[in-house]
MITI-281982 format. One record per residue (C-alpha): y, z, x; residue in one letter. Coordinates in steps of 0.001 Angstrom, whole numbers, plus 500000, padded with zeros to 6 digits. Each point is the difference from the previous one (the first is absolute). Example, Ala and Ser with C-alpha at 12.3 -4.5 7.8 and 13.67 -1.06 7.14 Angstrom:
495500507800512300A;503440499340501370S;
***
This chain:
500000500000500000M;503389498976501417R;502423502783500873E;503289499412498129I;502539502705500916Y;498969502360502732R;502677502706499621K;501772499576496672L;503007502319499608V;502821500603497551S;503412498505500712F;501480503449500729Q;497119500860502343D;500586496718501825A;503701500891500457K;499056503432501304D;497525498512502478L;502568497497501262V;502470502827500623Y;497284501985501752K;498932497267502408Y;503303498188500637F;501347502410502569R;503432499643501628P;499748497861503109L;502240502406501921G;501121497519502671L;503679499359500562C;502240497733502045E;503689499713500819T;501893497015498595V;503646498897500113P;501986501037496935V;500671496355499142D;496219499464499727K;499308503176498016A;500733498915496395A;496892500443497863G;498209502126502598R;499027503660499486I;501884502662501941A;497600502115502045A;502442502816500768D;502846501824498346D;503274498649501374I;503111502184500224F;503546498901500601S;501016500341503674P;503697500095499036M;502478500491497197D;500711496968497858L;502815499213499875P;500254501319503570P;503624500966499420F;502195500782497015S;501610496733498879R;502387498696497397S;498590498287496926T;503317498267499172V;503052498437501591D;502747502594499880G;501410502981501842Y;498194502914501651A;501739503256499065I;499631503747499986R;499272501162496472W;502075503111500627E;503109497805500404D;499599498381496553V;498282502768498006S;503079500235497749T;500617496277499583S;500271498428496548G;502184497779497833N;502703502655499818D;499638501262503561S;499556497129502481P;499273500787503649V;501308497904502898T;497895499571503152L;500863498338503304K;497631497279501203V;498883500628503596K;497619497398501365G;497036498135498564E;496225500546499940A;498089496717500291V;496282499232499890I;498148500435503268G;502571502196501725K;500265503796500244V;503409501008498568P;502380502567501399E;500246503311498086P;502370500132497053L;503024501728501504S;502470502289498304G;500368501208496434E;501147497410497504G;498515497103501991S;497395497392499088C;498248497084501629M;499330496518498649K;496240499418499802I;497637497091499280S;496793500135497968T;497191501156502303G;502305501418502667A;499423503466501525I;501887502817498291I;502585501374502465P;499478503608501134P;501795502500497719S;500124497493497074A;497878501006497006N;500858497502497252S;500917496326499625V;502355498686497340I;499670496355498972M;502816497682501004V;500576499002496384E;500638503646499074N;502995500448502299V;503473498529500315T;500553498580503493E;503468500254501523N;500099498998503674G;498556502850502055D;499582502189496937F;497824500100496886I;500628501806496749E;497037501654498272V;500652500563496312N;496485500532498677S;497438502789500246E;497717499852503033V;496587501636500127R;498727501751503103Y;497674497676501959G;500950497027497834E;498843496540501199N;498133501354503019I;496337499321500767A;499118503115501967V;497822499696503107A;496413500463498904G;500795499547496304S;497661496986499774D;497236501532502092I;500380502961502323Y;498373500480503378R;496422501214499582G;499710498911496350A;496858498136498966M;500469496235500056V;496427498771499453I;496980501998498838S;496576499271501465A;498106497762497574G;503135498152498876T;499815496247499542I;502962498832502100I;502578498002497998R;502639497611501318P;502717502556499184H;498038502567502014D;500255497734503026T;503769499895499489A;500199503796499979L;497758500357503041L;502020497436501926S;503265501705498989S;498651503157501621L;499288498143503248G;496217500080499477I;498424496898501549E;496242500604499605N;497880502035497598I;496374501060499833K;497948498461497182V;496346500021498996W;498051497042501326K;499233497200497600K;496663500049498210I;498034496949501162R;497892498460497217I;497501497141500282S;499280497847496958V;496685498189499510I;498842497793497108S;496299499462499257T;498184497332498020G;498177496729500622N;502254498367497425E;503273500704501819L;502058497464501939I;503373500334501711E;503160498709498307P;500795496613501551G;496354498939500285E;498811497034497964E;498716501236496677Y;496290499654499179T;498696500495496469Y;498548503498499530G;502132501559502713K;502912502420499535I;503107500269502121Y;500387503478501506D;503012501586498328G;498950503648500318N;500608500364503723S;503540498587499650R;500686502262497044M;498752503064501888I;501877499013503157L;503268499387498121S;499655503257498084T;499507502026503167L;502700498272502016N;502624501116497471Q;499764503321501808F;501780500070503355A;497625502781501095F;496923497758499568I;498879497150502232E;497379497917498177A;498191496892501226F;497258497707498734I;496690499915501866I;498664497105497919G;497260499003497568I;496373500988500484V;497057498720497991G;497432502069498108D;498017500910503104D;499555503698500881P;499900499348503756D;503232497990499934K;501663502556497702I;499018502787502411R;501327497989502955E;503343499414498266K;500381503666499077I;499239501139503551L;502544497531501380K;502633501106497464A;499407503731500496S;500423499670503769S;503704499197499549K;500839501575496626S;500557503337498323N;498760498650496640V;497747497081499079V;500199498335496575I;497286497638498754I;500367498125496735S;496893498789498180G;496340500751500572G;500077503567498671S;498680499329496502S;496436500324498727A;498776496479500736G;497091499303502348E;502312498225502451S;502587502795500005D;499248501523503403F;503233501865500746V;498899503312498475K;496796499976502071S;501715499105503267V;502796502539499739I;497430502617498994G;498394499643503453E;502980501515501789F;500497503694500673D;500859501919497823P;499445496944497803G;500479499376496313L;502375502399498230I;499829498334496592F;498854496717498501H;501013499431496409G;502879501566498082I;500313500673496287M;502992497684499694V;500865496689498325K;500483497708501845P;498682500831503462G;496687501745499410K;498276498530503128P;502564501535502363T;498517501788503025A;501143502245502831L;498154500782503215A;500978501649503263M;499223498765503501K;500862503056502048D;503667500601499021E;500591496441498754I;499956499388496222P;498210496810498943I;501130498896496558I;497871497710497860G;502152498328497316L;498658497864497152P;500153496215500417G;501969499391496812F;503709499978500900P;501311502145497110V;497355502646500715S;500712499892503737A;503763500309499537S;499861502834497469L;497509502021502040M;501996499494503192L;503196501233498325W;498591502840497918S;497449501440502405L;500441498999503630F;503717499470500645I;500667503717499283P;497375500861502621G;501446497546502512I;503448501556499440M;498529503385500826K;498518498573503205M;503391498535500903A;501805503342499658G;501958499293496793V;501235503211498405C;499025500026496314G;497347498390497840D;499878497255497380M;500518501059496405Q;500570497918496902G;503120500089497860H;499553501063496397K;500724497038497757S;498744498510496736S;498323496778498994I;501394497728497319K;496872498279498677I;496536501149498998K;497686499848502995T;496219499906500254R;498348502531502322L;496546500433501478D;498829503461498854P;498591502252502683G;501775498175502827L;503364500285501726Q;501911496942498814N;502316498160502392L;502048497412498116I;502769497718501353P;503226500273497997V;503368498344499627I;502915502416499793S;502754499158497527D;502883501484501956N;502437499064497246D;498179502137497468D;499793503440501602K;497188498966502303G;497392499304497317K;496752498543501376L;498068496943498869F;496346500054501175P;498653496638501212V;496425499432498840A;497551497742501794G;497012499791502307L;499855501670503404S;499443496601501602G;503241498586498575S;502468500175502863I;502813498585497842S;499720503161497908R;501967501892502659L;502799497469500380S;503223501168498390G;498753503547499466T;502053503057500970S;497122502285500889G;497013501557498258F;499086502941497812I;497194502442500692S;498476501765497021I;496602501557499176P;498095498277497227G;499716502788497453R;500028497551497103S;499529496279499371K;503701499324499546Y;503362501194501196L;502586499952497238D;503612498848500465P;502441502649501291E;497213502024501645E;500881501489503372T;498358498597503129V;500327500300503785D;501832496933501315F;499788498969503676F;502548497461501185S;499274497255502528W;503248501268501568E;497944502589501805W;502774502398501055E;500711500769496340R;496535501562499759N;500342502483502846I;500340503581498818H;501447502354502606V;500168503774500044N;503650500085501077R;502077502909501289V;503763499484500310V;502895502087501229G;501603501202503197T;497027499273502208I;500394499892503756D;498316500745503308S;500296503736499369G;497960500121496812N;498019496750499637A;496900501293501750E;499998503136497876Y;500436498041496760I;497137497698500968R;497756502987500663S;500709501228496471L;499846496652498192I;497748497644501993P;499713496334499035D;503609499958498831A;502656497452500799L;503204501772500967M;503449498542499365T;503300501440501185H;502536500281497161A;503140502005499402D;499533503101497814P;501652498501496926F;497760496916500014L;496915502082500773A;500735502333497089T;500597497078497638S;496737498343501013L;498085503205499417F;501391500622496542F;499233496432498924T;496396500375501135G;500343497272502633S;498652502120502865V;497350502661500354S;502089502485501988A;503373500447501638I;501033502071502961V;503552501127500708L;501064501447503294R;503093501852501173Y;501746497822502521Q;502355502493501585G;502173497282501553Q;503247499320498160L;499939496292500827N;496781499262498125T;498824500177496405Q;500555503500498627Q;498723501937497057F;499868503606498961L;496743500481498159S;497421498673497606L;498398502754497935N;497759500394497008Q;501363502182497207F;498339501039496770S;501947497355498081D;501933498026502584F;499755498378503364R;503208500105501985L;500838497502502726A;503262500387501883V;500341496976502238I;503079499322502078G;502940500095497591K;497834499656496906K;498757502906497913C;497231498829497701I;497958502230497773C;496754498478498717F;498337501214496832S;496274500567499979S;499403496545498503N;501850498364502862G;503255499136498248H;503165500961501888P;502223502649498473V;503477499957501525Y;500987503621499710E;501505502622502231N;497138500687502429P;501132503590500566V;498966500791496433K;496532498648500688E;499731501958503235L;499871503163497911M;496616498838498698K;498557499461503449A;497726502507501602R;500566498804503559T;502466497548501531I;500036498816503574R;503224498776501563A;501051498409503302P;501847501998502659P;503139501798498902V;501904497810502457K;499069496973497944F;500925501755496759L;503460500609501418E;500297496268500572G;499538499427496273L;502973502061498899L;502309496956500065N;497612497868497933K;499858499495496271S;500526502950497674E;496326500222499034A;498809499999503608V;502715502428501038R;499117502467497249E;496354499924500941L;500763500387503708A;502304502948499339E;497349501694497887L;497322499624502642L;502292500920502866K;501284503118498249S;496537501563499834K;498917501423503326A;496302499439499473S;499072500764496410S;501317501509496808F;498799500994496543T;501701499468496696H;499639502757497420G;497512502854500004P;497018497859498961D;500612496928502144A;496895498545501636D;501619497371502217F;501690499949503329E;502050497499501955I;499420500007503714S;502055498181502613I;498498498475503094L;502572501298502480D;499111498868503519V;501889498874503056K;497157497838501240D;499915497035497624T;496503499110501261Q;498731502801497787A;501211497953497063C;498011497039501234H;496745501876499575N;500563500905496355D;498201497538497724Y;500460499548496280L;497502498177497772F;500350499512496272T;497091499990497580E;497474497512501299A;496250499605500070A;500026502332502980L;501829502752498163L;497925499668496856K;497083500921502219E;501617502739502045T;502192501832497503G;503359499982498338S;502254500581503011S;502153497039500877N;500603501134503549R;497693499813503005I;500913502675502528E;497783498841502868S;501325498994503386D;498268496837501278P;500418501172503563A;
***
């Protein structure tokens, strides 16, 4: 009796086995930044300098001291004397004398002792003097050194797919070369006595080999994969074995299409089963693609795809590309997007159904399944991706929810992302707490917004301590509110994530514990907006803690240190998967050192 499927498994078991055996290659190389787009970063990269490297003007105008014009307005104009000019590419002289200013170009270095820039259109020019008759804000029209990215801040997280704009940032920081994971080398073989190469004269009964080109083109979309065709081999076990041995000698993965079914001339499953550790599975409870096989030759996966092109394509995308991404060092895995179908669709009960679809992007992304045979290659043309759904019934009704996977592969990658003030001082510690996460540096306001919209899994905020970088006071969890005081903004978030613009001091009375930056920094806030000033005065006025009323159960403590490095080792996390596991505190007190 002929053996049909030697190791039949469910679709989910097949996915689990692929993830088990497709281990990260773990080999890296150094490439020039201009060759890095699409590659996978092997290391965390931190900024070696402030960007911008100096405080610069964002407009054409006049560099001034805010103190000289703090009383200016329509009814109280202030006259300043113009002394010199700051131009791009040259270090200006200091702004000299009270009541003076300096003409400045967009992008030019801010002169020493100047702290604001007023636009040229907002002044009246009169020879060597200007008249300021409008209100000027402190720090107006200045891009502070390090305001884009500060020295030591994370630029690229290990596992990141490098984008063209990443290469611009890296180059702007003077970084010429970066370390990336080596490309995954994949050999592609087609089997079958009936196959001929495109370009050969056609003979009746033969079939042009389209699978190897489809597989090659699919894989070469990924800059971190290097795929090549070994060629066609007939239905001869000795020749199949010879081809596989040749391919495995120069590849990390071998893919064979055809010859893995249940026919008497389908020898692939037998040949790949000879290797050590051998056959992992042969046969999957899926439609189409049941004859799919996986074997291992030492550490090299050998993939047996069906000969029919639709089956081969859908199994490659749904099962093996996620494993290859893992081998390549990509951070994240492939997950479908929840969507709905628009027409009634037939299913195969008891099997995982993979069905090509067309996405109607003009109608809220509704999906139109494309029916047909697995040997019909035209069935895939014009499709947007495929759906993956278990066959629990004979039909899928319109508007039912399905998992949609786009051919635009990057849309399918799900990443456990952590954002916030992440830098060389805390990145290693964060990674030890939340492994397999992609970390992205973001200012506190953006990080908080992303968290409350559910766009990230966790955020981390860190006291900077330096006055020339992004500043914030605290992010704390209250019984009913979350308060974020960031720079000049005081934002109180309700428990459902909606901002409530109220006096934050009132909300402080509900807090059990508040952490603040050094008192020295609080003093620097006293000239800011009224809301920030009131909060700073409240915190500064309390030596270390205070209680309110006889039954109060809260305290406000001030982090009062001379060494700002102590601030650097104080980490704040909001509710995240990590904290749901470890407790309700939103502060981690550990020192990574």
